[in-house]
C-alpha positions, 0 to 999 in steps of 0.5 A: 218426039219418038216413042220409047218402045220396050225390048222383048225380055229374054224370057221370051213372053214380050214382057217388059225388059229395060226401056231404051234410052233415046240420046239425040247425036249431034246431027239430029240423029238418035241412038239407043242405049239401055241404062242398065244391062238385060235381066237374064231368067231361067226358063222358069221365071226366075232372076239370075245375075252370073251363071254359077259353074257347077261341074258334074262328075258321074259315070252315069251318062243318065245321071248327067243328062239330068243333071245338066237339064235340072242345073240348067232349068236353075241357072247354072253353067253345067259342065259334065264329064264321066270319069276322075281325071277328066274331072280334075282336068276341067276342075283345074281349067274351068275353076267351077263355083262347086262339084256335084260328084259320084262315089263310084267312079271307074278309074280313081274313086270319087273319094281320091277325086274328092281328096285331090280336088280338096288339095287344088283348092282347100274352099272347093265346094263339092256336094258328093252324090252317090246311089250306093253310098252308106252311112259310113260312105258318107261320113268319110266323106264329110270328113275328106271335106265334101260339103253335103253328102246327098243320095240318088235319088234325089228329090229334085227340090231338095237337090236344087236347094242344097246345091244353092246352099253350096256356092259361094256368097 
């Protein structure tokens, strides 16, 4: 009788994942298959089943890199761009689950991008994230259909909580 060994987990910590099932073939050969798909973990050990896509539109390259890192660490697929027209193109082609949008963008301001995204998809989930936001701009963004409004600098835990709350269930 063969011993079944546990495969290493996606977390790379050597912990058990899903035990293989040993099946005998016609000529006594054995093959291994899994009863369940392997679990996927974020680097922080959180389990996720399918990766949600989040489009980030911000003209600040440092903000894009930081938000991309946060999203990746939390188990999301991050799509990034620094301008509004490119963001609209990505939105049409990749159909993200939600959008993080800066208001102050070159060429096309964030409110115009928000309005066009909502025309493409009235159910689109958009969180407006801006460093120059006033109460008036927050009200306008929410009136244009933004799901939420966050001022920079953002609190990491609050930011992630808002993103998860905005994702469609």
